[in-house]
ROFIDREN-271149 format. One line per field, with one value per residue: y, x, z of N, C-alpha, C in turn; residue in one letter. Coordinates in steps of 0.2 Angstrom, whole numbers. Each point is the difference from the previous one (the first is absolute). Layout:
% ROFIDREN-271149
ny <- [Y_...]
nx <- [X_...]
nz <- [Z_...]
cay <- [Y_...]
cax <- [X_...]
caz <- [Z_...]
cy <- [Y_...]
cx <- [X_...]
cz <- [Z_...]
residu <- [A_...]
END
This chain:
% ROFIDREN-271149
ny <- [764_5_-4_4_3_5_1_6_1_4_6_-2_3_0_-6_2_-1_-6_-1_-5_1_-7_2_-6_-4_-3_0_6_3_-4_-3_7_0_5_4_4_4_2_5_1_6_-3_-3_-6_-2_1_-6_2_-3_-6_-2_-6_-4_-4_6_-4_4_3_3_6_-2_3_-3_-4_-5_5_-6_-1_-6_1_-5_3_-6_4_3_-6_2_3_1_6_-2_6_-1_5_3_-2_5_-5_0_6_-1_-3_-1_-7_-3_-7_-6_-5_-2_-4_7_1_1_-4_-1_3_3_6_-4_1_7_-1_6_-1_5_4]
nx <- [866_-3_-5_-4_-3_-1_-6_-2_4_-3_-2_-5_-5_-3_-1_6_2_4_4_3_6_1_6_1_4_0_6_-2_-2_3_-6_1_-1_-3_3_-5_4_-1_4_-3_3_4_-2_-2_4_-6_-3_-1_3_-2_4_-3_4_-4_1_1_-4_4_-4_3_-3_5_1_-4_3_5_4_3_2_5_1_5_-1_-3_-1_-1_-6_0_-7_0_-7_1_-5_-4_5_3_0_-3_-2_2_4_5_-1_0_4_-1_4_-4_-2_6_0_3_4_3_-6_1_-5_0_-5_-7_0_-5_-3_-4_-3_-1]
nz <- [87_-3_3_4_-5_5_-3_-1_5_5_-1_4_-2_6_0_-1_-6_0_-5_3_-2_-1_-2_-3_2_-6_2_2_-6_-4_1_1_7_-3_4_2_2_6_0_6_-1_3_-6_1_-4_-4_-1_-6_-5_-3_-5_-1_-2_3_3_5_3_4_4_2_5_2_-6_4_-3_2_1_-6_-2_-4_-5_-3_-2_-5_5_3_1_6_-1_4_0_2_3_0_-2_6_4_4_-7_3_-5_1_-6_1_-4_1_1_0_6_-2_1_-5_6_-4_0_6_-4_-4_-3_1_0_4_-2_5_-3_6]
cay <- [-1_0_-5_2_7_2_7_2_4_7_4_-1_3_-5_-3_-2_-6_0_-7_-1_-6_-3_-3_-4_-4_-6_-5_1_0_-6_-4_3_4_7_4_7_2_7_3_6_2_-1_-7_-6_-2_-5_-3_2_-5_-4_-3_-6_-1_-2_5_0_6_1_7_1_2_7_4_1_-1_6_-1_-6_-1_-4_-1_0_-4_2_6_-1_5_-1_6_1_5_3_4_3_1_4_3_-5_-4_4_-5_-2_-6_-4_-7_-5_-6_-1_4_2_4_-1_6_2_3_6_6_6_1_6_4_1_5_1_6_0]
cax <- [-2_-8_-3_-6_-1_-7_-1_-7_-2_-1_-4_-7_-5_-4_-5_3_3_7_2_7_3_6_3_5_3_-3_2_-3_-7_-3_-1_0_-5_2_-5_1_1_1_3_-1_5_-1_-4_3_-3_-5_-2_-7_-3_5_-3_4_1_-7_-5_-4_1_-1_0_-1_-7_0_-2_-7_-2_1_5_0_6_0_7_0_5_4_4_3_-3_-5_-3_-5_-5_-2_-6_-2_6_-1_6_4_4_6_6_4_-3_6_-2_5_-3_-5_-1_6_5_8_3_4_-4_-3_2_-1_-7_-3_-3_-7_-2_-8_-1_-7]
caz <- [-6_1_-4_-2_0_1_-3_0_6_-1_5_-2_5_4_-5_-7_-2_-2_-2_1_-5_3_-6_2_-5_-1_5_6_-1_-2_6_6_3_1_5_1_7_1_6_3_4_7_1_-4_-7_0_-6_-2_-5_-3_-5_-2_-7_-3_0_6_4_7_2_7_2_1_-6_-1_-7_-4_-4_-4_-2_-6_-2_-7_-2_-6_2_6_4_5_1_6_-1_6_-1_6_4_6_2_3_-5_-2_2_-5_-2_-2_-2_2_0_5_6_4_-4_0_2_-6_-6_1_-4_3_2_-4_5_-1_4_-1_4_3]
cy <- [0_-5_1_8_2_7_1_4_7_3_-1_2_-6_-2_-1_-7_1_-7_0_-6_-2_-4_-4_-5_-6_-6_1_-1_-7_-5_2_3_7_3_7_2_8_2_7_2_-1_-7_-5_-1_-5_-3_2_-5_-4_-4_-6_0_-2_5_0_6_0_7_0_2_8_4_1_0_6_-1_-6_-1_-5_-1_0_-5_2_6_-2_5_-2_7_0_6_3_5_3_1_5_3_-5_-5_3_-5_-1_-8_-4_-7_-4_-6_0_-7_2_4_-2_6_3_4_6_6_6_2_6_3_1_5_2_6_0_5]
cx <- [-8_-2_-7_-1_-7_-1_-8_-2_-1_-5_-7_-5_-3_-6_2_3_7_2_7_2_7_3_6_3_-4_2_-3_-8_-3_0_0_-7_3_-5_2_0_0_3_-2_5_-1_-3_4_-3_-5_-2_-7_-3_5_-4_5_2_-6_-5_-4_2_-2_0_0_-7_0_-1_-7_-2_1_6_-1_7_0_7_0_7_4_5_4_-2_-6_-3_-4_-4_-3_-6_-3_5_-1_7_5_3_6_6_5_-2_6_-4_6_-4_-5_-2_6_5_7_3_4_-4_-4_3_-1_-7_-2_-4_-7_-2_-7_-1_-7_-4]
cz <- [0_-5_-2_0_0_-3_0_5_-2_5_-3_6_3_-5_-7_-1_-2_-2_1_-4_4_-6_3_-6_-1_5_7_-1_-1_6_7_2_1_5_0_8_0_7_1_5_8_2_-3_-7_1_-6_-2_-4_-3_-6_-2_-7_-4_1_6_4_7_2_8_2_1_-6_-2_-8_-5_-5_-4_-3_-7_-2_-8_-2_-5_2_7_5_4_1_6_-2_6_-1_7_5_6_2_3_-4_-2_3_-6_-2_-3_-3_1_0_6_1_3_-5_0_1_-6_-5_2_-4_3_2_-4_6_-2_6_-1_4_2_-3]
residu <- [Q_V_Q_L_V_E_S_G_G_G_L_V_P_A_G_G_S_L_N_L_S_C_S_T_S_V_N_I_F_K_G_S_T_I_G_W_Y_R_H_V_T_G_R_Q_R_T_A_L_A_R_I_T_A_A_G_A_V_T_F_S_D_S_L_E_G_R_F_S_I_S_R_D_A_A_K_N_T_V_L_L_Y_M_S_R_L_K_P_E_D_T_A_V_Y_Y_C_N_L_A_P_I_P_N_P_R_Y_W_G_Q_G_T_Q_V_T_V_S_S]
END
């Protein structure tokens, strides 16, 4: 049973921007820290950013300030804003609880492809 649904991925040229959305139920969203992760084929899934229920954010140093995150309580949604995208950002992007994801909550993810 999918608990979180990612959307917004697509094909974008290097240097471009993309916004991803993570929709979930109010039971999961309310009071939870939600994070974004990505998986590159052949590598382990890595954490990118997370936002607490109070709005405090944490980012991976590897992002070099290119991504930002926000949450919309009215829509039970967490958004990931990605800018200055690089080909190495190509991956499947997921959302889940953070900093410890719940294995039952992994969804299909959304594919982001950055062309050089």
